N, C-alpha and C positions, 0 to 999 in steps of 0.2 A: 196215160195216167202216170203221175209222178210217183216216186218212191214214197214220199210222205202220204200221198192220197191212198196208196196201197196199204200202208201201215195203219192208217187211221180208220179206214172204211169199216172193218169188222168190229171195231171197239164197241159200238153201240150194241151189236148183237151179243157180244161176249158179256157185256154188263147185264143185258136182259136175261141171259142164261145163268147169272149169278157168279160169274168168274170174279175172283179177287183182282185188285189192281196189280198185284204182284204177278199173277198169272197172265194178265193182259200184257204187261210190260215184257214178260218172258216171250210171249208169242211175237210181239213186235220186234224184239231183238233178233229172234230166229229168222223172221221174215227179212229183216234188213241185212243180216249176214248172208242169207241165200242170194238176195238181189245183188249184193256187192260181189259175191263170188261168181255169179252167172255172167255179170258184166255185159248184159244185152237188154234190149227193151223188154219190159214185162209182157207185152203182148206177144212176143216171140217165144216165150218160155213154154215148155211142154213137159210131159211126164219124164221124158228121157233126161232133161236138164235136172229135174228134181232127183231122179235116181242117181245120176252121176254125182250130185252134191252129197247125197247120203253116203255113197261109196267113199268119196273124198274125206268126209269128216270121220267116218269109221276107220279108214286106213291111217288117218293122221294120228289117231291114238291119244289125243289130248283130252277128249271129252268122255265123261262117264256115260254109261248106257242110258241112264235116266235123262240126261241132257239131249242125247241123240233122239230118244223117243219123243221128247218135247218138241224138237225141231220137226220130226217126222209127223207130228200131229198138227202143228201150227201151219206149216206151209201148204199142205193140200187143202185145208179148210179155207185158207185165205184165197187160194187160187179158185176154188169152187165159188166162193162168195162173190168174187169179182168177175164171174163169168168167163174165166180163162179156160183154155182147153181142159177137158176133164182129167182129173187125177184121182186115181183110186187109192183109198186108204186100205192097207192090207193088215 
């Protein structure tokens, strides 16, 4: 699955749930940033990659807590919707 396919796949569901286009775009940006950071095929990503990414962006200190929470929400949902290894939202 390409990065673009991964980004676009959940958009219909988000629209059905009433998300604004701004929220959808924010989710897509978070997903893209994570995929770029992980730098490996999507199918090989797992919960540990996601946790390491959250540690990375938290320690980097450039993002507000609200932005980190947004990324923490977008990525697991997308991974679950694309039938990738389970990721728990905590």
